[in-house]
C-alpha positions in Angstrom: -68.4 -3.4 -40.1 -71.4 -3.8 -38.1 -74.5 -1.6 -38.3 -75.9 0.3 -35.4 -79.2 1.3 -34.2 -80.6 4.5 -32.8 -83.2 3.6 -30.1 -85.3 6.5 -28.7 -88.1 6.8 -26.1 -89.8 10.1 -26.0 -92.6 11.5 -24.1 -93.6 14.9 -26.0 -94.7 18.0 -24.0 -94.6 20.5 -26.8 -95.8 18.8 -30.1 -95.0 22.0 -32.1 -91.6 22.3 -31.2 -90.9 18.5 -31.2 -92.5 18.3 -34.8 -89.9 20.8 -35.9 -87.0 18.7 -34.3 -88.6 15.4 -36.0 -88.7 17.4 -39.4 -85.1 18.4 -39.1 -83.7 15.5 -37.5 -85.1 13.4 -40.4 -82.7 15.0 -42.8 -79.8 14.8 -40.7 -80.4 11.1 -40.2 -80.6 10.5 -43.8 -77.5 12.4 -44.6 -75.6 9.7 -42.4 -77.1 6.8 -43.9 -79.7 6.4 -41.2 -83.2 5.0 -42.1 -86.3 4.7 -39.8 -87.2 1.2 -38.9 -90.0 2.1 -36.3 -91.2 5.5 -35.7 -94.1 5.8 -33.3 -96.9 3.4 -33.7 -98.3 0.8 -31.3 -96.1 -0.4 -28.5 -96.4 -2.3 -25.1 -94.6 -1.0 -22.2 -93.1 -4.0 -20.2 -90.7 -2.1 -17.9 -89.4 1.2 -17.0 -90.9 4.5 -17.5 -93.4 5.0 -20.2 -92.5 6.9 -23.3 -95.2 6.9 -25.7 -93.3 7.8 -28.7 -90.6 5.0 -29.7 -88.3 5.4 -32.5 -85.6 3.1 -34.1 -83.2 4.4 -36.9 -80.7 2.1 -38.4 -77.3 3.0 -39.6 -74.5 1.5 -41.4 -72.1 1.7 -38.5 -71.6 2.8 -35.0 -69.4 5.6 -36.4 -72.0 6.8 -38.7 -74.7 6.7 -35.8 -72.3 8.5 -33.5 -71.3 11.3 -36.2 -74.8 11.9 -37.0 -75.8 12.7 -33.2 -72.7 15.1 -33.0 -73.4 16.7 -36.7 -74.3 20.4 -36.8 -77.4 19.4 -38.7 -78.6 17.1 -35.8 -77.6 19.2 -32.9 -79.7 22.2 -34.6 -82.6 19.8 -34.7 -82.2 18.9 -31.2 -82.4 22.3 -29.9 -86.1 22.3 -30.8 -86.4 19.1 -28.9 -84.9 20.4 -25.6 -87.7 21.3 -23.3 -90.2 19.9 -25.5 -89.9 16.4 -24.6 -88.5 13.9 -22.1 -86.2 11.7 -23.9 -83.7 8.6 -23.8 -81.5 7.7 -26.8 -78.9 5.0 -27.2 -76.8 3.7 -30.0 -76.5 -0.1 -30.1 -74.4 -1.8 -32.3 -75.9 -4.9 -34.1 -74.6 -8.4 -33.4 -75.7 -9.9 -36.6 
């Protein structure tokens, strides 16, 4: 079974609310076997809209990444991000 990545590009407009999302999402992600391999940090925008916060989490499978997103804990966390940021999030299966 191939591992999968969550890749998120974020522009935060309400740091306090988004901070609460991040705190809660961290637990939900860990509960599904996810671990962060990039979280903020330096980046170079080459194409598309600039989103200054870039996050990558690695999951043991596509299903685990999917289940995490739709879990009650993550959806609760996500409620803090709505209206606090512009976001794109994609799940990508690794081809290793």
